[in-house]
GUDOVO-739278 format. One record per atom (N, C-alpha, C, CB): x negated, y, z negated. Coordinates in steps of 0.001 Angstrom, whole numbers, padded with zeros to 6 digits, always signed. Glycine has a CB too. Example, Ala and Ser with C-alpha at 12.3 -4.5 7.8 and 13.67 -1.06 7.14 Angstrom:
BEGIN
-013190-005690-007800-012300-004500-007800-013200-003300-007800-011308-004473-009046-012850-002250-007080-013670-001060-007140-012900+000030-007870-014084-000598-005725
This chain:
BEGIN
-161822-149360+158149-161445-148218+157487-160142-148914+157228-161495-146748+158272-158626-149432+158218-157763-149462+157472-157644-150869+156341-156747-149235+158365-158463-151905+156437-158918-152778+155300-158916-152292+154345-159986-153281+155298-159982-150809+154285-160109-150137+152551-159341-149513+152371-161157-149303+152010-158511-148760+153743-157257-148277+152983-156092-149139+152473-156650-147393+153786-155904-150301+152886-155048-150960+152991-155257-151230+151000-155230-152170+154342-156672-151874+150665-157128-152084+149434-156747-150908+148655-158533-152360+149423-156743-149796+149116-156851-148521+148051-155014-148743+148053-157769-146537+148796-154546-148737+148590-152637-148710+148586-152216-150145+147737-151763-148863+150646-152834-150649+147881-152869-151760+146883-153322-151798+145640-153427-152609+147281-153790-150594+145374-154101-150594+143802-155825-151475+143566-152538-151655+142877-155919-151302+145054-157389-152340+144188-158443-151299+144692-157876-154456+144954-159941-151768+144542-160772-150992+145156-162064-151039+146547-161191-150738+144147-162488-150240+147004-163079-150532+148010-163864-151804+148281-163690-149644+148130-163301-152358+149357-164800-153704+149883-166251-153195+148902-165481-153443+152297-166650-154041+149316-168365-153856+149114-169597-154203+150333-168763-154926+147861-170408-153717+150245-171645-154486+151216-171363-153938+152918-171427-156607+151117-170687-152362+152653-170461-151428+153599-171836-151111+153970-169617-150262+153145-172462-150856+155154-173102-150520+155936-172943-149013+156916-173057-151583+156444-173232-147781+156885-173006-147107+157584-174299-146048+157963-171896-146722+157129-175727-146703+157876-176855-146416+158542-176770-146644+160378-177937-147371+157792-176835-146038+160507-176532-145654+162423-178111-145756+162623-175664-143583+163068-179285-145621+162291-180619-145102+162649-180482-146255+163647-181992-144988+161458-180350-147855+163286-180969-148631+164367-180421-149151+165938-181235-149702+163695-179266-148178+165878-178873-148039+167128-178898-146251+167621-177373-148794+167160-179681-145114+167410-179671-143981+167736-181057-144368+168946-179789-142858+166355-180524-143310+169500-181502-142818+170986-183239-142734+170953-181035-141061+171397-183636-143414+171719-185276-143350+171659-185789-141752+172133-186005-144650+172876-187011-141727+171477-187480-140378+172228-189011-140997+171959-186978-138532+171428-189327-140773+173462-188319-140343+174441-187565-141272+174793-188773-139820+175542-186077-140690+175907-185836-141487+176527-185931-142654+176801-185943-141235+176940-186006-143707+177546-186192-144704+178159-185147-145040+178949-186523-145548+177437-184444-144206+179772-183163-145021+180822-183913-145982+181909-182101-143693+181906-183264-147289+182040-183996-148350+182566-183270-148420+183920-183988-149715+181654-181640-148414+183750-180537-149150+185076-180134-147117+185170-178516-150920+184298-179146-147612+186382-178305-146400+186845-176806-146090+185613-177685-146889+188680-176258-146981+185595-175369-146763+184503-173886-145493+185511-176602-145861+182869-173472-146354+186034-172707-146189+187112-170834-146351+186080-173288-147642+188534-171274-147212+185241-170337-147234+184550-169412-145767+183469-170909-148257+183929-170526-144657+183454-170142-143330+183051-170175-142271+183694-170652-143013+182211-169746-141208+183686-169898-140289+184400-169909-138773+183714-168979-140522+185305-171183-138048+184237-171764-136888+183477-170640-136151+183640-173138-136185+183967-170488-135268+181949-169147-134769+181600-169319-133326+183093-169019-134135+179417-170867-132498+183153-170897-132115+183916-170643-131962+185705-171382-132124+183442-170047-133497+185477-169801-133645+186954-168209-134082+186942-170900-134866+187724-167581-133860+186270-165799-133947+185406-165343-132567+185278-165735-134646+183529-164275-132474+186876-164046-131397+187391-162247-131477+186569-164396-131391+189266-161619-130095+186713-160399-129771+185589-159457-130845+185880-159567-128183+185734-159560-131376+186892-158671-132071+187801-158588-133933+187284-159406-131771+189527-159500-133984+186314-159742-135407+185722-158391-136066+185132-160872-135309+184493-158440-137047+184634-157502-137414+183872-157809-137038+182469-157270-138728+184058-156674-137070+181224-157100-137248+180346-157952-138268+179684-156427-137070+180041-158658-139331+180084-159101-140269+179599-160599-139638+179758-158633-141606+180219-161023-139019+180703-162479-138508+180582-162479-137337+180660-163412-138916+181465-161532-136406+180434-161543-135219+180071-162474-134341+178874-160403-135209+179874-163111-133839+179398-164332-133698+177541-163522-132307+177089-166932-133172+177787-162306-131901+177754-161989-130992+177141-160659-131482+176393-161956-129873+177993-159877-132920+176664-159057-133214+175550-159581-134579+175033-157510-133231+175940-158806-134965+174152-159086-136030+173213-159501-137127+174494-157625-136479+172065-160050-138422+174128-159964-138816+175172-160472-140685+173984-161052-137779+176616-159257-141986+174687-157786-141212+175436-156669-140121+174413-156617-142727+175983-156302-139412+175383-154764-138571+174909-153663-138960+174967-154407-137527+175497-153474-139652+173855-152145-140083+173317-150993-139231+173523-152228-140268+171952-150140-139117+174088-149105-138048+173857-148064-138638+174601-149465-136533+174327-146752-137718+174650-145456-138299+175650-145847-137474+176720-143665-138039+175150-145414-138426+177847-145744-138069+178672-143968-138710+179898-147456-138609+178724-143867-137352+181131-142957-137932+181738-143523-138500+183161-141854-136999+181806-144752-138607+183071-146013-139013+183873-145410-140213+184203-147539-139118+183125-145881-141103+183359-145893-142695+183308-144998-143587+182415-147186-143084+182924-144689-144733+182691-144309-145811+182273-144933-146664+181317-144147-146327+183133-144816-146980+180081-145458-147593+179092-144297-149093+179201-145548-146501+177495-145558-149640+179128-144763-151011+179231-145544-152187+178498-144545-151447+180854-144724-153245+177988-146044-154114+176948-145730-155466+177606-145811-154192+174803-146503-155987+177997-146493-157515+178713-146974-158869+177981-147445-157455+179951-146690-159496+177839-146487-160706+176727-146799-161925+177582-144811-160836+175997-147877-162787+177078-148260-163577+178039-148726-164901+176879-149500-162790+179132-148232-166051+176570-148237-167446+175758-149496-167532+175925-147383-168788+176229-149529-168309+175033-151164-168949+174732-151160-170289+176335-151261-170114+172415-149550-170679+176697-149708-171564+177461-149698-170756+178979-148661-172649+177143-149399-169450+178760-149880-169079+180371-151404-168681+179869-148848-167512+181339-151994-168046+179491-153036-168278+179573-154321-168908+179849-152926-168176+179262-153314-170275+179155-154157-171772+179614-154203-172150+180832-153651-173004+179070-152966-171456+180849-152673-171472+182887-153695-171029+183866-151418-170340+183449-153939-169694+183328-154669-168684+184243-156056-169773+184183-154878-166755+183515-156520-169969+182762-158484-170376+182316-158140-171418+183309-159280-171092+180251-157059-172930+183650-157479-173951+184799-157373-173169+185880-156608-175288+184994-156406-172013+186026-156588-171385+187584-157793-170895+187841-155689-170225+187941-158624-170605+186907-159870-169960+187375-161080-170990+188074-160468-169215+186060-160745-172248+187810-161707-173205+187908-162915-172932+187631-161739-173670+188940-163617-172141+186511-164776-171820+186121-164637-171774+184322-165185-170417+186929-165670-171995+183746-165451-172137+182072-165563-171002+181989-166379-172952+181031-164389-170035+181141-164860-168282+181167-163658-168553+179481-164059-166694+183246-163991-167931+178840-163059-167160+177475-161718-166469+177651-163884-165934+176831-160848-166475+177481-159754-165615+177247-159748-164544+177211-159264-165727+176453-160867-163801+177319-161175-162078+177435-160928-162305+178953-163022-161264+176889-162167-163052+179694-162815-163038+180767-161321-163094+181822-164036-164332+180796-160702-164024+181510-159529-164265+182411-158566-163410+182705-158893-165169+182043-158161-162835+181711-157184-161537+181368-157585-160243+181790-156991-161339+179904-158818-160353+181130-159390-159014+182887-158926-158732+183628-160256-159128+183942-159626-159882+184008-159865-160604+186016-158425-160841+186137-161004-162588+186452-157778-160970+185627-156177-160894+186333-155507-159676+185989-155113-162106+185814-155712-159064+185280-155285-157864+185151-156103-156880+186467-155594-157448+183549-157064-156870+186544-158200-156349+187501-157443-156473+188817-159723-157280+187482-156894-157609+188991-156368-158148+190556-154882-157469+190646-156225-160148+190720-154345-157155+189586-152485-157320+189763-152443-155844+189661-151308-158328+188317-153717-155034+188767-153526-153582+189491-153766-152978+190697-154053-152848+188978-155027-153472+190841-155859-153042+192212-154593-153664+193175-157754-153940+192485-153694-154015+193263-152757-154449+194400-151764-153541+194112-152233-156002+194454-151872-152626+192908-150356-151568+192871-150982-150391+192883-149190-151607+191417-151893-149953+192392-152562-148943+192481-153938-148449+193690-152884-149036+191258-154008-149262+194907-154882-149568+195860-154184-149796+197230-155637-150703+195419-154896-148924+197992-154435-149631+199358-154626-149803+200388-153783-149512+199702-156170-149016+200223-157376-149385+200981-158235-150339+200853-158045-148610+200995-158342-151315+201750-158867-152765+201078-160315-152125+201672-158131-154683+201795-160581-151598+202123-162674-151094+201547-163075-150472+200600-163577-150123+202373-161764-150226+199891-162135-149279+198976-162742-150058+197591-160838-148345+198703-163820-149034+196740-164391-150519+195407-163473-150186+194472-166280-150518+194471-162703-151213+193974-161881-151300+192162-163084-151490+191455-160600-152855+191666-162476-150547+190491-163936-150722+189340-162629-151252+187644-165289-148215+189018-163504-152280+187069-162630-152289+185908-163840-152534+184587-161320-153653+186094-163091-151153+183618-164289-151429+182683-163620-152061+181475-165181-150037+182258-164668-152293+180319-164554-152634+179162-164880-152652+177469-164637-153150+179485-164896-151986+176841-165709-152139+175518-166307-153087+175280-165138-152062+174500-167363-153530+175109-168214-154312+174453-168810-154541+173512-168716-154393+174747-168413-155290+172418-169146-155432+170851-170515-155357+171317-168853-157004+169854-171474-154733+170593-172824-154700+170371-173896-155545+169457-172884-153644+170053-172482-155596+168486-173206-156529+166909-174151-157604+167293-171909-157509+165865-174237-158471+168059-174600-159386+168419-175622-159409+169619-173619-159933+168516-175564-158075+170252-176087-158264+171071-177575-157005+171481-174933-158467+171862-177606-156578+170231-179335-156146+170323-180026-157127+169456-179778-154460+169682-181036-156708+169376-182377-156945+168665-182964-156129+167691-183295-157003+169507-183066-156563+165886-182682-157185+165645-181006-156850+165479-183477-157521+164914-179744-157721+165345-178417-157664+165144-178185-156747+163988-177858-158995+164954-176901-156163+163994-176401-155099+163531-175786-156257+162368-175416-154042+164616-175650-155117+161147-175825-156591+159709-174498-156721+159634-176597-156238+157778-173830-157439+158502-172431-157927+158499-172660-157066+157503-171796-159481+158400-170972-155748+157675-170481-155233+157038-170469-153592+157877-171070-155584+155757-171446-153589+158786-171631-152587+159496-170261-151921+159756-172354-152973+160632-170157-150607+159808-168825-149919+159830-169301-148967+161095-168307-149054+158228-168080-148451+162007-168045-147606+162401-168407-147743+164084-168689-146934+161540-168334-147199+165402-168352-147951+166721-169724-148952+167056-168244-146786+167881-169333-149520+167385-171171-150853+168070-170131-150685+168850-172105-152953+167410-170074-150142+170554-169377-150680+171794-170418-149959+172638-167633-150281+172075-170387-150462+173840-170646-149750+175095-170049-150529+176379-172218-149554+175244-170073-149506+177313-169161-150310+178219-169629-151344+179132-168506-149475+179008-168752-152236+179887-169329-153120+180424-168538-152807+181737-169312-154480+179716-168664-153087+183002-168157-152533+184010-168258-153811+185626-169088-150991+184054-167362-153744+186020-167241-155186+187365-166797-153847+188479-165427-157000+187060-167139-154586+189527-166563-153244+190839-166632-154289+191903-167829-151507+191306-165772-154677+192674-165505-155262+194281-164524-154483+194971-164918-156827+194364-164640-154971+196257-163815-154114+197060-162371-154849+196883-164381-153991+198687-161365-154079+197309-160194-154110+196987-159643-155636+197619-159528-152768+197493-160257-155488+199317-159097-156726+199994-160247-157719+199320-158695-156895+202245-161180-158535+199039-161986-158976+198292-160955-159332+197261-163111-158102+197993-160823-158994+195988-159934-159103+195139-158237-159652+195232-160069-157981+194785-157988-158867+196873-156729-159773+196970-156934-161071+197550-155671-159150+197772-157824-161442+198604-158007-162067+198985-158506-163641+198751-158276-161436+199343-159734-163324+197679-159961-164219+196868-159914-164848+195945-160299-164244+196798-159611-166299+195333-159373-166906+194651-159533-165997+192905-160132-168048+195139-158945-166097+191689-158991-165812+190680-160376-165877+189909-158103-166408+190293-161068-167240+190580-162385-167383+189872-163319-166061+190362-163133-168941+190297-163272-165527+191593-163909-164369+192075-163806-163466+191091-163408-163862+193286-163315-162686+190511-162687-161850+189333-163192-162193+187947-161147-162044+189292-163181-163839+188038-163723-164147+186729-165095-164233+186844-163203-165359+186142-165747-164170+187556-167160-164524+187875-167840-163244+187416-167453-164913+189499-166882-162253+188390-167641-160805+188297-167230-160242+186906-167152-159648+189592-166453-160541+186369-166258-160228+184728-167073-160784+183473-164945-160671+184388-167470-162275+184046-168264-162778+183377-170306-161758+183128-168082-164295+184202-170132-161774+184702-171682-160965+185227-171873-159537+184516-171686-160576+187110-170269-158928+184468-170107-157564+184005-170535-157715+182570-168602-156960+184193-170020-158987+181440-170772-159188+179785-171840-159668+180257-170104-160279+178505-172416-160212+180869-173640-161006+180279-175362-159926+181307-173300-163367+180956-174829-159344+181694-175591-157909+182423-176061-156927+181133-174273-156852+183576-174780-156799+179826-175494-155990+178909-176261-156993+177856-174451-154960+178179-177946-156781+177689-178686-157067+177338-178857-155941+176128-179446-157352+178307-179880-156538+175404-180387-155581+173824-180885-154511+175093-182099-156450+172280-182202-154627+175837-182664-153804+177039-181862-152560+177613-182764-154726+178130-180588-153734+178188-179204-152262+178626-178773-152018+177622-177727-152478+179591-178588-152153+176080-178198-151007+175122-178538-150303+175249-178271-150898+174122-179819-150389+175405-180876-148978+174504-180717-148433+175764-182886-149164+173777-180622-148641+176915-180744-147707+178300-179585-147040+177732-180592-148432+180071-178190-147716+177940-177005-146830+177421-177302-145485+176544-176124-147750+176519-177679-145709+175170-177897-145125+174285-178118-143749+174386-178645-145664+173826-179878-144529+175313-180440-143090+175910-180026-142136+177074-181627-143315+176281-179188-142500+178175-178524-141984+179289-177182-141317+178222-178119-143335+180644-176285-141570+177493-175847-140935+176713-176147-139766+176103-175743-141499+176192-177511-139909+175150-178050-138528+174340-178228-137716+175551-179617-138646+173338-178460-137829+176576-179182-137216+177420-178213-136438+178492-180118-138216+177993-176988-137305+178708-176095-136763+179775-174662-136606+178765-175946-137957+181298-174752-136537+178281-173543-136782+176979-172047-137201+177777-173232-134997+175890-172171-138374+178596-170971-138357+179716-169915-139419+178539-171542-139287+181742-169052-140133+179997-167949-140785+179257-167782-141555+180207-166720-140056+178754-166707-143110+180279-166469-143908+181090-165971-142939+182425-165524-144937+180463-166264-143989+182816-165995-143460+185151-164755-143480+185077-166518-144847+186903-163638-143858+184514-162077-143877+184987-161585-143505+185974-161343-143328+184379-161894-143213+187050-162320-142319+187900-161670-142796+189308-163883-142224+187842-160245-141964+190333-159806-143083+191236-159562-144393+191277-160351-143128+191902-158476-144048+190404-157818-145198+190055-158703-146830+189193-157213-145480+191542-159704-146072+189001-160280-147607+188200-160106-147039+186698-162310-148201+188591-159982-148074+186089-159069-148244+184445-159951-148815+183610-157609-149323+184354-159887-148590+181850-160754-149121+181313-159854-150091+180020-161831-147964+180939-160508-151360+179569-159806-152551+178884-160150-152734+177533-160087-153818+179540-159642-152878+176735-160040-152641+175418-159500-153570+174857-159767-151460+174833-159670-154068+174079-159658-155660+173584-159270-155285+171652-161761-156670+173985-157895-155449+171306-157859-155612+170355-157521-156339+169379-157711-155145+170326-157010-157534+169904-156289-158966+169554-157042-159531+168256-156442-160173+170923-158564-159059+168288-159254-159749+167424-159353-159368+166295-160240-159943+167737-158875-157803+166210-158933-157233+164744-158076-157925+164090-158620-155782+164526-158182-157968+163616-157415-158504+161874-156175-157478+161354-158854-158337+160318-155508-156767+162384-154090-155865+162143-153409-156584+161593-153263-155322+163254-153087-157779+161719-151691-158663+160907-152075-159137+159789-151041-160000+161633-153615-158881+159555-153853-159506+157482-153304-157913+156864-156435-159973+156660-153477-157178+157402-153123-155762+156360-152220-155667+155690-152916-154599+156856-152157-155397+154848-151278-155172+153470-151034-154034+152918-151752-155745+152435-150338-152762+153194-150146-151903+152582-149264-151551+151114-149905-151456+153430-149155-152878+150926-148606-153136+149522-146721-153409+149927-149029-151464+148310-147015-153498+150977-145239-153956+151401-145493-155134+152415-144114-152468+152382-146121-156075+152088-146171-156955+153193-147288-156589+154411-144735-156968+153746-147240-157639+155305-148441-157601+156579-146876-157628+157417-150007-159312+156866-147576-157060+158091-146899-155898+159763-146741-157255+160706-148560-154286+160845-145539-156964+161618-145119-157537+162585-145415-157028+163570-144104-157730+162577-145670-156413+164096-146416-155705+165247-147172-153829+164443-144841-155461+166839-148250-154035+165420-148814-153068+165997-148992-152267+167116-149399-153260+165884-150073-151318+166942-150484-150800+168775-150222-149565+168111-149339-151294+170550-150864-148934+169780-150044-147410+169974-148567-147305+170427-150768-146551+171099-148007-146220+170343-146522-146039+170420-146391-145522+172038-145897-144821+169156-147555-144651+172647-147177-143507+174063-148850-143482+174252-146165-141447+173646-148910-143270+175676-150007-142973+176247-150055-141838+176941-150347-143846+176913-150874-140906+177423-150940-139922+178514-151837-140093+179477-151154-138739+178092-151774-141531+179346-152986-141602+180470-152705-143012+180932-154731-141389+179851-152893-143153+182402-152500-144728+183300-154431-145923+183224-151929-143982+185899-155224-144668+182488-156374-145986+183093-156802-146201+182011-157702-145742+184206-155463-146693+180562-156438-147394+178689-155166-148363+179075-156463-146098+176348-156013-149571+178533-155307-150793+178860-155663-151440+177496-155808-151632+180303-154423-151799+176588-155007-152394+175587-154206-153916+175242-155003-151323+174409-155499-155300+175054-155186-156536+174718-155122-156163+173572-155941-157635+175032-153643-156911+172919-153653-156797+171507-152579-157991+171396-153250-155203+170830-152787-159047+170072-152401-159799+169658-150639-159819+169348-153266-159860+168822-150386-161102+170017-148937-161503+170003-148604-162221+168726-148587-162417+171212-147796-161185+168088-147629-161964+166417-146519-162872+166816-147068-160797+164836-145607-163474+167713-144171-164038+167590-144906-165219+168038-142725-163397+168507-146383-165037+168620-146731-166591+168659-147932-167052+167884-146991-167040+170094-148427-166295+167037-149574-166847+166081-149687-168002+165904-149577-166480+164898-148690-168875+165444-148686-169589+164959-148924-171068+166055-147680-169258+164194-148696-170806+166501-149391-171258+167693-150486-171345+168737-148981-171129+168059-151292-170520+168579-152683-169893+168672-152889-169158+169141-153494-170304+168993-151619-168777+168900-151985-167036+169640-151747-166212+171297-153647-166949+169582-151043-165763+170919-150457-165560+172637-151054-163874+172462-148093-165817+173062-150943-163053+173960-151862-161988+174407-150851-161147+175136-153164-162491+175345-150549-159878+174266-149648-158832+174839-150599-157545+175311-148481-158368+173652-150455-157045+176812-151169-156041+177591-150175-154764+177392-151416-156530+179254-150814-153739+177107-150041-152104+176620-150530-151209+177468-150400-151415+175014-149964-151117+178147-150386-149996+179205-149311-148782+179983-150966-150869+180386-149482-148201+181104-148730-147078+181458-149451-146943+182631-148655-145850+180494-148371-146982+183690-148650-146560+185333-147881-145000+185749-147832-147969+186483-147857-144843+186121-147188-143956+187204-145862-144639+187608-148165-143763+188554-144383-144499+187518-143218-145212+188213-143640-146526+189377-142377-143946+189047-143444-145768+190555-143854-146250+191753-145054-148055+191574-144749-144667+192437-145742-147146+190781-146946-148455+190830-146845-149103+189599-148642-147988+190993-145791-149248+188591-145432-149478+187758-144558-150944+188305-144917-148278+187179-143851-150644+189055-142917-150832+189658-143718-152438+190971-142373-149074+190252-144518-151968+191116-145645-152506+192016-146244-153823+191110-146936-151191+192339-147074-153350+189396-147297-153737+189227-146427-154592+188396-147997-153300+189273-145665-154924+188331-144536-155812+187318-144283-156949+188656-142668-154673+186637-144262-156756+190013-144277-157395+190871-145681-158684+190697-144235-156357+191964-146857-158593+190202-148141-159419+190350-148554-160091+189000-149356-158479+190860-147761-159263+187914-148925-159081+186579-148498-160845+186224-148407-157450+184861-146805-161508+186402-147186-162548+186247-146688-163573+187397-146882-162794+185008-147632-163493+188229-148213-164268+189394-149479-164967+189189-148426-163402+190503-148482-166166+188204-149834-167211+187200-149957-168306+188461-149127-168277+185159
């Protein structure tokens, strides 16, 4: 959408070969739900006290000014990301290790009972996960929610590799069969991501080519939301200042003041 808008603003035409047909990822009839899908919550089970990210009565997520949360941007240089990958002691992607690291740091800030369960959810692109894969030029959302859960005590006491393996397992669990089951479950239950009880959701924007957008005034020096009304939605953004060196990663998130202070103690423990 942004690429086409930028092209129009520059006085050029729309990009060609766009695919809008979503029939290949529609629900089956009858539905064939094969997995429990704990990563989602049925809307009927959501009370009025739920957060703005999961409430069906508000936009999801709800971006608005709020005095309840402190929003901060944490930047990880390419060297810092590589250090985390070395510390993980297992082969992993930058995404795997960043989600695992944030999961551990945020769990220490938000949870107090070591026997509680902490869950991280993240958006997973299904374009290459389903069979046949979605064609090049397919536009619109094509993501499902993957998740990993562990005891708070295990995340704090076990090494980073433990969390990394959990994240990798969550990603590998999403197969074509799993995606089809998700689509059918959502068609039946109209659910939303289960960001309840201190759990949170990560969405990676850093590989989206926002820095390449030119609306006629040159390329941007920064992109991302301004504020958020929720502490459950975390964004991973590209750090433009280090793009010449392979690109760093910026973490944009909000937390209540006391929790944010605790998070800041752990987020740069590398």
